[in-house]
mmCIF file of the N, C-alpha and C atoms, coordinates in Angstrom:
data_MODEL
# 
_entry.id   MODEL 
# 
loop_
_atom_site.group_PDB 
_atom_site.id 
_atom_site.type_symbol 
_atom_site.label_atom_id 
_atom_site.label_alt_id 
_atom_site.label_comp_id 
_atom_site.label_asym_id 
_atom_site.label_entity_id 
_atom_site.label_seq_id 
_atom_site.pdbx_PDB_ins_code 
_atom_site.Cartn_x 
_atom_site.Cartn_y 
_atom_site.Cartn_z 
_atom_site.occupancy 
_atom_site.B_iso_or_equiv 
_atom_site.pdbx_formal_charge 
_atom_site.auth_seq_id 
_atom_site.auth_comp_id 
_atom_site.auth_asym_id 
_atom_site.auth_atom_id 
_atom_site.pdbx_PDB_model_num 
ATOM 1   N N  . MET A 1 1  ? 110.556 92.733  111.664 1.00 0.00 ? 1  MET A N  1 
ATOM 2   C CA . MET A 1 1  ? 109.223 94.082  111.410 1.00 0.00 ? 1  MET A CA 1 
ATOM 3   C C  . MET A 1 1  ? 107.904 92.710  112.006 1.00 0.00 ? 1  MET A C  1 
ATOM 4   N N  . SER A 1 2  ? 107.622 93.358  112.795 1.00 0.00 ? 2  SER A N  1 
ATOM 5   C CA . SER A 1 2  ? 106.699 92.112  113.525 1.00 0.00 ? 2  SER A CA 1 
ATOM 6   C C  . SER A 1 2  ? 105.294 92.624  112.413 1.00 0.00 ? 2  SER A C  1 
ATOM 7   N N  . LYS A 1 3  ? 104.064 91.035  112.612 1.00 0.00 ? 3  LYS A N  1 
ATOM 8   C CA . LYS A 1 3  ? 103.152 91.345  112.092 1.00 0.00 ? 3  LYS A CA 1 
ATOM 9   C C  . LYS A 1 3  ? 102.334 92.400  111.992 1.00 0.00 ? 3  LYS A C  1 
ATOM 10  N N  . LYS A 1 4  ? 102.553 93.175  113.108 1.00 0.00 ? 4  LYS A N  1 
ATOM 11  C CA . LYS A 1 4  ? 101.531 94.132  113.920 1.00 0.00 ? 4  LYS A CA 1 
ATOM 12  C C  . LYS A 1 4  ? 102.399 95.206  112.837 1.00 0.00 ? 4  LYS A C  1 
ATOM 13  N N  . HIS A 1 5  ? 103.743 95.258  112.886 1.00 0.00 ? 5  HIS A N  1 
ATOM 14  C CA . HIS A 1 5  ? 103.936 96.763  112.168 1.00 0.00 ? 5  HIS A CA 1 
ATOM 15  C C  . HIS A 1 5  ? 103.266 96.644  110.521 1.00 0.00 ? 5  HIS A C  1 
ATOM 16  N N  . ILE A 1 6  ? 102.617 94.748  109.977 1.00 0.00 ? 6  ILE A N  1 
ATOM 17  C CA . ILE A 1 6  ? 102.632 94.835  108.070 1.00 0.00 ? 6  ILE A CA 1 
ATOM 18  C C  . ILE A 1 6  ? 101.458 95.663  108.784 1.00 0.00 ? 6  ILE A C  1 
ATOM 19  N N  . GLU A 1 7  ? 100.759 95.305  109.674 1.00 0.00 ? 7  GLU A N  1 
ATOM 20  C CA . GLU A 1 7  ? 99.409  95.695  109.593 1.00 0.00 ? 7  GLU A CA 1 
ATOM 21  C C  . GLU A 1 7  ? 99.209  97.443  109.759 1.00 0.00 ? 7  GLU A C  1 
ATOM 22  N N  . GLU A 1 8  ? 100.438 97.886  110.893 1.00 0.00 ? 8  GLU A N  1 
ATOM 23  C CA . GLU A 1 8  ? 100.015 99.515  110.562 1.00 0.00 ? 8  GLU A CA 1 
ATOM 24  C C  . GLU A 1 8  ? 100.259 99.941  109.375 1.00 0.00 ? 8  GLU A C  1 
ATOM 25  N N  . CYS A 1 9  ? 101.597 99.565  108.767 1.00 0.00 ? 9  CYS A N  1 
ATOM 26  C CA . CYS A 1 9  ? 101.485 100.218 107.287 1.00 0.00 ? 9  CYS A CA 1 
ATOM 27  C C  . CYS A 1 9  ? 100.105 100.231 106.424 1.00 0.00 ? 9  CYS A C  1 
ATOM 28  N N  . VAL A 1 10 ? 99.749  98.995  106.601 1.00 0.00 ? 10 VAL A N  1 
ATOM 29  C CA . VAL A 1 10 ? 98.851  98.346  105.827 1.00 0.00 ? 10 VAL A CA 1 
ATOM 30  C C  . VAL A 1 10 ? 97.562  99.714  105.806 1.00 0.00 ? 10 VAL A C  1 
ATOM 31  N N  . ARG A 1 11 ? 97.356  99.805  107.511 1.00 0.00 ? 11 ARG A N  1 
ATOM 32  C CA . ARG A 1 11 ? 96.346  100.768 107.789 1.00 0.00 ? 11 ARG A CA 1 
ATOM 33  C C  . ARG A 1 11 ? 96.869  102.225 107.538 1.00 0.00 ? 11 ARG A C  1 
ATOM 34  N N  . ALA A 1 12 ? 97.342  102.704 107.365 1.00 0.00 ? 12 ALA A N  1 
ATOM 35  C CA . ALA A 1 12 ? 98.470  103.785 106.997 1.00 0.00 ? 12 ALA A CA 1 
ATOM 36  C C  . ALA A 1 12 ? 98.119  104.357 105.775 1.00 0.00 ? 12 ALA A C  1 
ATOM 37  N N  . SER A 1 13 ? 98.183  103.238 104.662 1.00 0.00 ? 13 SER A N  1 
ATOM 38  C CA . SER A 1 13 ? 98.025  103.247 103.426 1.00 0.00 ? 13 SER A CA 1 
ATOM 39  C C  . SER A 1 13 ? 96.791  103.197 103.072 1.00 0.00 ? 13 SER A C  1 
ATOM 40  N N  . LEU A 1 14 ? 95.581  102.846 103.964 1.00 0.00 ? 14 LEU A N  1 
ATOM 41  C CA . LEU A 1 14 ? 94.437  102.985 103.010 1.00 0.00 ? 14 LEU A CA 1 
ATOM 42  C C  . LEU A 1 14 ? 94.098  104.233 103.733 1.00 0.00 ? 14 LEU A C  1 
ATOM 43  N N  . GLU A 1 15 ? 94.799  104.570 104.640 1.00 0.00 ? 15 GLU A N  1 
ATOM 44  C CA . GLU A 1 15 ? 93.930  106.267 104.707 1.00 0.00 ? 15 GLU A CA 1 
ATOM 45  C C  . GLU A 1 15 ? 94.653  107.018 103.966 1.00 0.00 ? 15 GLU A C  1 
ATOM 46  N N  . GLY A 1 16 ? 95.689  106.530 103.680 1.00 0.00 ? 16 GLY A N  1 
ATOM 47  C CA . GLY A 1 16 ? 96.167  107.560 102.584 1.00 0.00 ? 16 GLY A CA 1 
ATOM 48  C C  . GLY A 1 16 ? 95.272  107.656 100.951 1.00 0.00 ? 16 GLY A C  1 
ATOM 49  N N  . TYR A 1 17 ? 95.272  106.640 101.021 1.00 0.00 ? 17 TYR A N  1 
ATOM 50  C CA . TYR A 1 17 ? 94.096  106.255 99.734  1.00 0.00 ? 17 TYR A CA 1 
ATOM 51  C C  . TYR A 1 17 ? 93.062  107.011 99.856  1.00 0.00 ? 17 TYR A C  1 
ATOM 52  N N  . PHE A 1 18 ? 91.731  107.195 101.310 1.00 0.00 ? 18 PHE A N  1 
ATOM 53  C CA . PHE A 1 18 ? 91.190  107.631 101.631 1.00 0.00 ? 18 PHE A CA 1 
ATOM 54  C C  . PHE A 1 18 ? 91.406  109.393 101.360 1.00 0.00 ? 18 PHE A C  1 
ATOM 55  N N  . LYS A 1 19 ? 92.078  109.407 101.765 1.00 0.00 ? 19 LYS A N  1 
ATOM 56  C CA . LYS A 1 19 ? 92.132  111.008 101.884 1.00 0.00 ? 19 LYS A CA 1 
ATOM 57  C C  . LYS A 1 19 ? 92.543  111.528 100.094 1.00 0.00 ? 19 LYS A C  1 
ATOM 58  N N  . ASP A 1 20 ? 93.698  110.528 99.917  1.00 0.00 ? 20 ASP A N  1 
ATOM 59  C CA . ASP A 1 20 ? 93.865  111.136 97.822  1.00 0.00 ? 20 ASP A CA 1 
ATOM 60  C C  . ASP A 1 20 ? 92.422  110.984 97.022  1.00 0.00 ? 20 ASP A C  1 
ATOM 61  N N  . LEU A 1 21 ? 91.106  110.671 97.743  1.00 0.00 ? 21 LEU A N  1 
ATOM 62  C CA . LEU A 1 21 ? 89.812  110.401 97.057  1.00 0.00 ? 21 LEU A CA 1 
ATOM 63  C C  . LEU A 1 21 ? 89.247  111.433 97.103  1.00 0.00 ? 21 LEU A C  1 
ATOM 64  N N  . ARG A 1 22 ? 89.395  112.588 98.543  1.00 0.00 ? 22 ARG A N  1 
ATOM 65  C CA . ARG A 1 22 ? 89.548  113.296 98.437  1.00 0.00 ? 22 ARG A CA 1 
ATOM 66  C C  . ARG A 1 22 ? 87.258  113.429 98.653  1.00 0.00 ? 22 ARG A C  1 
ATOM 67  N N  . GLY A 1 23 ? 87.081  112.297 99.418  1.00 0.00 ? 23 GLY A N  1 
ATOM 68  C CA . GLY A 1 23 ? 85.435  112.605 99.452  1.00 0.00 ? 23 GLY A CA 1 
ATOM 69  C C  . GLY A 1 23 ? 84.700  111.402 98.384  1.00 0.00 ? 23 GLY A C  1 
ATOM 70  N N  . ILE A 1 24 ? 85.160  110.963 97.609  1.00 0.00 ? 24 ILE A N  1 
ATOM 71  C CA . ILE A 1 24 ? 84.931  110.557 96.393  1.00 0.00 ? 24 ILE A CA 1 
ATOM 72  C C  . ILE A 1 24 ? 84.774  108.364 97.050  1.00 0.00 ? 24 ILE A C  1 
ATOM 73  N N  . GLU A 1 25 ? 83.788  108.390 96.270  1.00 0.00 ? 25 GLU A N  1 
ATOM 74  C CA . GLU A 1 25 ? 83.601  106.818 96.908  1.00 0.00 ? 25 GLU A CA 1 
ATOM 75  C C  . GLU A 1 25 ? 84.199  105.375 96.387  1.00 0.00 ? 25 GLU A C  1 
ATOM 76  N N  . PRO A 1 26 ? 85.207  105.399 96.923  1.00 0.00 ? 26 PRO A N  1 
ATOM 77  C CA . PRO A 1 26 ? 85.540  104.409 96.285  1.00 0.00 ? 26 PRO A CA 1 
ATOM 78  C C  . PRO A 1 26 ? 84.907  102.960 95.644  1.00 0.00 ? 26 PRO A C  1 
ATOM 79  N N  . ASP A 1 27 ? 85.596  101.860 95.043  1.00 0.00 ? 27 ASP A N  1 
ATOM 80  C CA . ASP A 1 27 ? 84.843  101.263 94.124  1.00 0.00 ? 27 ASP A CA 1 
ATOM 81  C C  . ASP A 1 27 ? 85.561  100.182 94.075  1.00 0.00 ? 27 ASP A C  1 
ATOM 82  N N  . GLY A 1 28 ? 85.267  98.480  94.804  1.00 0.00 ? 28 GLY A N  1 
ATOM 83  C CA . GLY A 1 28 ? 86.397  97.285  94.189  1.00 0.00 ? 28 GLY A CA 1 
ATOM 84  C C  . GLY A 1 28 ? 87.213  97.168  95.132  1.00 0.00 ? 28 GLY A C  1 
ATOM 85  N N  . MET A 1 29 ? 87.477  98.427  96.367  1.00 0.00 ? 29 MET A N  1 
ATOM 86  C CA . MET A 1 29 ? 88.402  97.645  97.070  1.00 0.00 ? 29 MET A CA 1 
ATOM 87  C C  . MET A 1 29 ? 89.149  96.892  97.856  1.00 0.00 ? 29 MET A C  1 
ATOM 88  N N  . TYR A 1 30 ? 88.122  96.239  97.653  1.00 0.00 ? 30 TYR A N  1 
ATOM 89  C CA . TYR A 1 30 ? 88.879  94.870  97.785  1.00 0.00 ? 30 TYR A CA 1 
ATOM 90  C C  . TYR A 1 30 ? 89.651  94.128  96.590  1.00 0.00 ? 30 TYR A C  1 
ATOM 91  N N  . ASP A 1 31 ? 89.714  93.395  96.047  1.00 0.00 ? 31 ASP A N  1 
ATOM 92  C CA . ASP A 1 31 ? 89.874  93.132  94.793  1.00 0.00 ? 31 ASP A CA 1 
ATOM 93  C C  . ASP A 1 31 ? 91.591  94.135  94.359  1.00 0.00 ? 31 ASP A C  1 
ATOM 94  N N  . MET A 1 32 ? 90.954  95.454  94.685  1.00 0.00 ? 32 MET A N  1 
ATOM 95  C CA . MET A 1 32 ? 92.132  96.078  94.331  1.00 0.00 ? 32 MET A CA 1 
ATOM 96  C C  . MET A 1 32 ? 93.651  95.415  95.703  1.00 0.00 ? 32 MET A C  1 
ATOM 97  N N  . MET A 1 33 ? 93.096  95.685  96.656  1.00 0.00 ? 33 MET A N  1 
ATOM 98  C CA . MET A 1 33 ? 93.525  95.613  97.944  1.00 0.00 ? 33 MET A CA 1 
ATOM 99  C C  . MET A 1 33 ? 94.737  94.110  97.364  1.00 0.00 ? 33 MET A C  1 
ATOM 100 N N  . VAL A 1 34 ? 94.008  92.799  96.971  1.00 0.00 ? 34 VAL A N  1 
ATOM 101 C CA . VAL A 1 34 ? 94.328  91.869  97.049  1.00 0.00 ? 34 VAL A CA 1 
ATOM 102 C C  . VAL A 1 34 ? 95.518  92.075  95.347  1.00 0.00 ? 34 VAL A C  1 
ATOM 103 N N  . ARG A 1 35 ? 95.362  92.653  94.890  1.00 0.00 ? 35 ARG A N  1 
ATOM 104 C CA . ARG A 1 35 ? 96.472  92.707  93.585  1.00 0.00 ? 35 ARG A CA 1 
ATOM 105 C C  . ARG A 1 35 ? 96.941  93.502  93.806  1.00 0.00 ? 35 ARG A C  1 
ATOM 106 N N  . VAL A 1 36 ? 97.078  94.544  94.705  1.00 0.00 ? 36 VAL A N  1 
ATOM 107 C CA . VAL A 1 36 ? 98.030  95.014  95.323  1.00 0.00 ? 36 VAL A CA 1 
ATOM 108 C C  . VAL A 1 36 ? 98.884  94.941  95.807  1.00 0.00 ? 36 VAL A C  1 
ATOM 109 N N  . VAL A 1 37 ? 98.370  94.083  96.989  1.00 0.00 ? 37 VAL A N  1 
ATOM 110 C CA . VAL A 1 37 ? 99.544  93.441  97.639  1.00 0.00 ? 37 VAL A CA 1 
ATOM 111 C C  . VAL A 1 37 ? 100.020 92.011  97.070  1.00 0.00 ? 37 VAL A C  1 
ATOM 112 N N  . GLU A 1 38 ? 98.880  90.541  96.640  1.00 0.00 ? 38 GLU A N  1 
ATOM 113 C CA . GLU A 1 38 ? 99.688  89.982  96.235  1.00 0.00 ? 38 GLU A CA 1 
ATOM 114 C C  . GLU A 1 38 ? 100.833 89.668  95.271  1.00 0.00 ? 38 GLU A C  1 
ATOM 115 N N  . LYS A 1 39 ? 100.826 90.611  94.363  1.00 0.00 ? 39 LYS A N  1 
ATOM 116 C CA . LYS A 1 39 ? 102.093 90.621  93.691  1.00 0.00 ? 39 LYS A CA 1 
ATOM 117 C C  . LYS A 1 39 ? 103.196 91.318  94.478  1.00 0.00 ? 39 LYS A C  1 
ATOM 118 N N  . PRO A 1 40 ? 103.305 91.689  94.960  1.00 0.00 ? 40 PRO A N  1 
ATOM 119 C CA . PRO A 1 40 ? 105.021 92.073  95.727  1.00 0.00 ? 40 PRO A CA 1 
ATOM 120 C C  . PRO A 1 40 ? 104.929 91.274  96.875  1.00 0.00 ? 40 PRO A C  1 
ATOM 121 N N  . LEU A 1 41 ? 104.060 90.585  97.214  1.00 0.00 ? 41 LEU A N  1 
ATOM 122 C CA . LEU A 1 41 ? 104.028 89.266  98.373  1.00 0.00 ? 41 LEU A CA 1 
ATOM 123 C C  . LEU A 1 41 ? 104.643 88.410  97.669  1.00 0.00 ? 41 LEU A C  1 
ATOM 124 N N  . LEU A 1 42 ? 103.915 87.833  96.116  1.00 0.00 ? 42 LEU A N  1 
ATOM 125 C CA . LEU A 1 42 ? 104.574 86.723  96.001  1.00 0.00 ? 42 LEU A CA 1 
ATOM 126 C C  . LEU A 1 42 ? 106.488 86.884  95.430  1.00 0.00 ? 42 LEU A C  1 
ATOM 127 N N  . GLU A 1 43 ? 106.848 88.165  94.895  1.00 0.00 ? 43 GLU A N  1 
ATOM 128 C CA . GLU A 1 43 ? 107.361 88.154  94.682  1.00 0.00 ? 43 GLU A CA 1 
ATOM 129 C C  . GLU A 1 43 ? 108.685 88.634  95.518  1.00 0.00 ? 43 GLU A C  1 
ATOM 130 N N  . VAL A 1 44 ? 109.099 88.484  96.968  1.00 0.00 ? 44 VAL A N  1 
ATOM 131 C CA . VAL A 1 44 ? 109.707 88.473  97.768  1.00 0.00 ? 44 VAL A CA 1 
ATOM 132 C C  . VAL A 1 44 ? 109.813 87.436  98.230  1.00 0.00 ? 44 VAL A C  1 
ATOM 133 N N  . VAL A 1 45 ? 108.299 86.403  98.635  1.00 0.00 ? 45 VAL A N  1 
ATOM 134 C CA . VAL A 1 45 ? 108.385 85.343  98.962  1.00 0.00 ? 45 VAL A CA 1 
ATOM 135 C C  . VAL A 1 45 ? 109.615 84.203  97.846  1.00 0.00 ? 45 VAL A C  1 
ATOM 136 N N  . MET A 1 46 ? 109.359 84.807  97.033  1.00 0.00 ? 46 MET A N  1 
ATOM 137 C CA . MET A 1 46 ? 109.881 83.759  95.547  1.00 0.00 ? 46 MET A CA 1 
ATOM 138 C C  . MET A 1 46 ? 111.639 84.119  96.064  1.00 0.00 ? 46 MET A C  1 
ATOM 139 N N  . GLN A 1 47 ? 111.774 85.209  96.110  1.00 0.00 ? 47 GLN A N  1 
ATOM 140 C CA . GLN A 1 47 ? 113.089 85.385  96.009  1.00 0.00 ? 47 GLN A CA 1 
ATOM 141 C C  . GLN A 1 47 ? 113.868 85.220  97.549  1.00 0.00 ? 47 GLN A C  1 
ATOM 142 N N  . HIS A 1 48 ? 113.126 85.370  98.560  1.00 0.00 ? 48 HIS A N  1 
ATOM 143 C CA . HIS A 1 48 ? 113.836 84.390  99.768  1.00 0.00 ? 48 HIS A CA 1 
ATOM 144 C C  . HIS A 1 48 ? 113.677 82.823  99.296  1.00 0.00 ? 48 HIS A C  1 
ATOM 145 N N  . ALA A 1 49 ? 112.700 82.287  98.692  1.00 0.00 ? 49 ALA A N  1 
ATOM 146 C CA . ALA A 1 49 ? 113.099 80.601  98.691  1.00 0.00 ? 49 ALA A CA 1 
ATOM 147 C C  . ALA A 1 49 ? 113.931 80.132  97.810  1.00 0.00 ? 49 ALA A C  1 
ATOM 148 N N  . GLU A 1 50 ? 114.339 81.500  96.904  1.00 0.00 ? 50 GLU A N  1 
ATOM 149 C CA . GLU A 1 50 ? 115.341 81.611  95.737  1.00 0.00 ? 50 GLU A CA 1 
ATOM 150 C C  . GLU A 1 50 ? 114.919 80.528  94.596  1.00 0.00 ? 50 GLU A C  1 
ATOM 151 N N  . ASN A 1 51 ? 113.332 80.958  94.324  1.00 0.00 ? 51 ASN A N  1 
ATOM 152 C CA . ASN A 1 51 ? 112.485 80.229  93.033  1.00 0.00 ? 51 ASN A CA 1 
ATOM 153 C C  . ASN A 1 51 ? 112.201 78.931  93.443  1.00 0.00 ? 51 ASN A C  1 
ATOM 154 N N  . ASN A 1 52 ? 112.373 78.812  94.579  1.00 0.00 ? 52 ASN A N  1 
ATOM 155 C CA . ASN A 1 52 ? 111.430 76.865  94.171  1.00 0.00 ? 52 ASN A CA 1 
ATOM 156 C C  . ASN A 1 52 ? 110.290 77.507  94.996  1.00 0.00 ? 52 ASN A C  1 
ATOM 157 N N  . GLN A 1 53 ? 109.404 76.575  93.930  1.00 0.00 ? 53 GLN A N  1 
ATOM 158 C CA . GLN A 1 53 ? 108.346 77.464  94.125  1.00 0.00 ? 53 GLN A CA 1 
ATOM 159 C C  . GLN A 1 53 ? 107.318 76.063  95.312  1.00 0.00 ? 53 GLN A C  1 
ATOM 160 N N  . SER A 1 54 ? 108.138 74.529  95.075  1.00 0.00 ? 54 SER A N  1 
ATOM 161 C CA . SER A 1 54 ? 107.067 73.847  96.536  1.00 0.00 ? 54 SER A CA 1 
ATOM 162 C C  . SER A 1 54 ? 107.504 75.301  98.058  1.00 0.00 ? 54 SER A C  1 
ATOM 163 N N  . ARG A 1 55 ? 108.695 75.012  97.843  1.00 0.00 ? 55 ARG A N  1 
ATOM 164 C CA . ARG A 1 55 ? 108.745 75.623  99.487  1.00 0.00 ? 55 ARG A CA 1 
ATOM 165 C C  . ARG A 1 55 ? 108.457 77.316  99.867  1.00 0.00 ? 55 ARG A C  1 
ATOM 166 N N  . ALA A 1 56 ? 108.351 77.817  98.438  1.00 0.00 ? 56 ALA A N  1 
ATOM 167 C CA . ALA A 1 56 ? 107.322 79.160  97.693  1.00 0.00 ? 56 ALA A CA 1 
ATOM 168 C C  . ALA A 1 56 ? 105.724 78.982  98.951  1.00 0.00 ? 56 ALA A C  1 
ATOM 169 N N  . ALA A 1 57 ? 105.134 77.555  98.295  1.00 0.00 ? 57 ALA A N  1 
ATOM 170 C CA . ALA A 1 57 ? 104.144 77.470  98.393  1.00 0.00 ? 57 ALA A CA 1 
ATOM 171 C C  . ALA A 1 57 ? 103.987 76.568  100.273 1.00 0.00 ? 57 ALA A C  1 
ATOM 172 N N  . GLU A 1 58 ? 104.435 76.099  100.794 1.00 0.00 ? 58 GLU A N  1 
ATOM 173 C CA . GLU A 1 58 ? 104.762 75.936  101.686 1.00 0.00 ? 58 GLU A CA 1 
ATOM 174 C C  . GLU A 1 58 ? 104.601 77.339  102.725 1.00 0.00 ? 58 GLU A C  1 
ATOM 175 N N  . TRP A 1 59 ? 105.475 78.015  102.309 1.00 0.00 ? 59 TRP A N  1 
ATOM 176 C CA . TRP A 1 59 ? 105.243 79.217  103.272 1.00 0.00 ? 59 TRP A CA 1 
ATOM 177 C C  . TRP A 1 59 ? 104.291 80.382  103.463 1.00 0.00 ? 59 TRP A C  1 
ATOM 178 N N  . LEU A 1 60 ? 103.898 80.359  101.936 1.00 0.00 ? 60 LEU A N  1 
ATOM 179 C CA . LEU A 1 60 ? 102.763 80.844  101.615 1.00 0.00 ? 60 LEU A CA 1 
ATOM 180 C C  . LEU A 1 60 ? 100.935 80.256  102.388 1.00 0.00 ? 60 LEU A C  1 
ATOM 181 N N  . GLY A 1 61 ? 101.708 78.754  102.721 1.00 0.00 ? 61 GLY A N  1 
ATOM 182 C CA . GLY A 1 61 ? 99.962  78.046  102.854 1.00 0.00 ? 61 GLY A CA 1 
ATOM 183 C C  . GLY A 1 61 ? 98.982  78.116  101.760 1.00 0.00 ? 61 GLY A C  1 
ATOM 184 N N  . LEU A 1 62 ? 99.744  77.602  100.614 1.00 0.00 ? 62 LEU A N  1 
ATOM 185 C CA . LEU A 1 62 ? 99.307  77.489  99.861  1.00 0.00 ? 62 LEU A CA 1 
ATOM 186 C C  . LEU A 1 62 ? 99.576  76.136  98.767  1.00 0.00 ? 62 LEU A C  1 
ATOM 187 N N  . ASN A 1 63 ? 98.861  75.547  97.857  1.00 0.00 ? 63 ASN A N  1 
ATOM 188 C CA . ASN A 1 63 ? 98.414  74.890  96.967  1.00 0.00 ? 63 ASN A CA 1 
ATOM 189 C C  . ASN A 1 63 ? 100.031 74.946  95.941  1.00 0.00 ? 63 ASN A C  1 
ATOM 190 N N  . ARG A 1 64 ? 101.097 74.350  95.885  1.00 0.00 ? 64 ARG A N  1 
ATOM 191 C CA . ARG A 1 64 ? 102.091 74.976  94.819  1.00 0.00 ? 64 ARG A CA 1 
ATOM 192 C C  . ARG A 1 64 ? 101.441 75.081  93.116  1.00 0.00 ? 64 ARG A C  1 
ATOM 193 N N  . ASN A 1 65 ? 100.099 73.954  92.778  1.00 0.00 ? 65 ASN A N  1 
ATOM 194 C CA . ASN A 1 65 ? 99.320  74.754  91.583  1.00 0.00 ? 65 ASN A CA 1 
ATOM 195 C C  . ASN A 1 65 ? 98.723  75.509  91.941  1.00 0.00 ? 65 ASN A C  1 
ATOM 196 N N  . THR A 1 66 ? 98.754  76.483  93.182  1.00 0.00 ? 66 THR A N  1 
ATOM 197 C CA . THR A 1 66 ? 97.564  77.483  92.929  1.00 0.00 ? 66 THR A CA 1 
ATOM 198 C C  . THR A 1 66 ? 98.856  78.857  92.817  1.00 0.00 ? 66 THR A C  1 
ATOM 199 N N  . LEU A 1 67 ? 99.770  78.234  93.828  1.00 0.00 ? 67 LEU A N  1 
ATOM 200 C CA . LEU A 1 67 ? 100.728 79.590  93.576  1.00 0.00 ? 67 LEU A CA 1 
ATOM 201 C C  . LEU A 1 67 ? 101.852 79.486  92.313  1.00 0.00 ? 67 LEU A C  1 
ATOM 202 N N  . ARG A 1 68 ? 101.403 78.976  91.397  1.00 0.00 ? 68 ARG A N  1 
ATOM 203 C CA . ARG A 1 68 ? 102.037 78.344  89.760  1.00 0.00 ? 68 ARG A CA 1 
ATOM 204 C C  . ARG A 1 68 ? 101.207 79.145  89.129  1.00 0.00 ? 68 ARG A C  1 
ATOM 205 N N  . LYS A 1 69 ? 99.432  79.182  89.730  1.00 0.00 ? 69 LYS A N  1 
ATOM 206 C CA . LYS A 1 69 ? 98.443  80.121  88.379  1.00 0.00 ? 69 LYS A CA 1 
ATOM 207 C C  . LYS A 1 69 ? 98.845  81.420  89.260  1.00 0.00 ? 69 LYS A C  1 
ATOM 208 N N  . LYS A 1 70 ? 98.857  81.635  90.190  1.00 0.00 ? 70 LYS A N  1 
ATOM 209 C CA . LYS A 1 70 ? 99.043  83.244  91.012  1.00 0.00 ? 70 LYS A CA 1 
ATOM 210 C C  . LYS A 1 70 ? 100.485 83.325  89.949  1.00 0.00 ? 70 LYS A C  1 
ATOM 211 N N  . LEU A 1 71 ? 101.368 83.152  90.278  1.00 0.00 ? 71 LEU A N  1 
ATOM 212 C CA . LEU A 1 71 ? 102.788 83.946  89.329  1.00 0.00 ? 71 LEU A CA 1 
ATOM 213 C C  . LEU A 1 71 ? 102.613 83.747  87.981  1.00 0.00 ? 71 LEU A C  1 
ATOM 214 N N  . VAL A 1 72 ? 101.571 83.233  87.678  1.00 0.00 ? 72 VAL A N  1 
ATOM 215 C CA . VAL A 1 72 ? 101.493 83.567  86.306  1.00 0.00 ? 72 VAL A CA 1 
ATOM 216 C C  . VAL A 1 72 ? 99.902  84.873  85.520  1.00 0.00 ? 72 VAL A C  1 
ATOM 217 N N  . GLU A 1 73 ? 99.062  84.719  87.053  1.00 0.00 ? 73 GLU A N  1 
ATOM 218 C CA . GLU A 1 73 ? 98.521  85.429  86.759  1.00 0.00 ? 73 GLU A CA 1 
ATOM 219 C C  . GLU A 1 73 ? 99.232  87.125  86.847  1.00 0.00 ? 73 GLU A C  1 
ATOM 220 N N  . HIS A 1 74 ? 100.127 86.824  87.913  1.00 0.00 ? 74 HIS A N  1 
ATOM 221 C CA . HIS A 1 74 ? 101.177 88.075  88.370  1.00 0.00 ? 74 HIS A CA 1 
ATOM 222 C C  . HIS A 1 74 ? 102.513 88.505  86.754  1.00 0.00 ? 74 HIS A C  1 
ATOM 223 N N  . LYS A 1 75 ? 102.190 87.509  85.773  1.00 0.00 ? 75 LYS A N  1 
ATOM 224 C CA . LYS A 1 75 ? 103.278 88.168  85.334  1.00 0.00 ? 75 LYS A CA 1 
ATOM 225 C C  . LYS A 1 75 ? 104.549 86.973  85.742  1.00 0.00 ? 75 LYS A C  1 
ATOM 226 N N  . LEU A 1 76 ? 104.776 86.887  86.223  1.00 0.00 ? 76 LEU A N  1 
ATOM 227 C CA . LEU A 1 76 ? 105.693 86.355  87.824  1.00 0.00 ? 76 LEU A CA 1 
ATOM 228 C C  . LEU A 1 76 ? 106.662 85.417  86.981  1.00 0.00 ? 76 LEU A C  1 
ATOM 229 N N  . ILE A 1 77 ? 105.725 84.707  86.288  1.00 0.00 ? 77 ILE A N  1 
ATOM 230 C CA . ILE A 1 77 ? 106.590 83.339  85.061  1.00 0.00 ? 77 ILE A CA 1 
ATOM 231 C C  . ILE A 1 77 ? 105.450 82.780  84.406  1.00 0.00 ? 77 ILE A C  1 
ATOM 232 N N  . LYS A 1 78 ? 106.409 82.373  83.267  1.00 0.00 ? 78 LYS A N  1 
ATOM 233 C CA . LYS A 1 78 ? 105.521 81.969  82.243  1.00 0.00 ? 78 LYS A CA 1 
ATOM 234 C C  . LYS A 1 78 ? 104.350 80.693  81.942  1.00 0.00 ? 78 LYS A C  1 
# 
């Protein structure tokens, strides 16, 4: 799957989201999108990194402490 395919999936999901709103104006979409995309991103990356936070942080382009904070925020670690 290419980056372009992921982009197309996000675009299609957003179009569906707007359709489901039936003309109601959305609010706080940016924060909503970050929350709904970030958790599965972290879950999948951690799985493929075999729960190695240093490796996962490198793959994500994050500082390890930032990754750890995000994992705690999403209740993926304690």
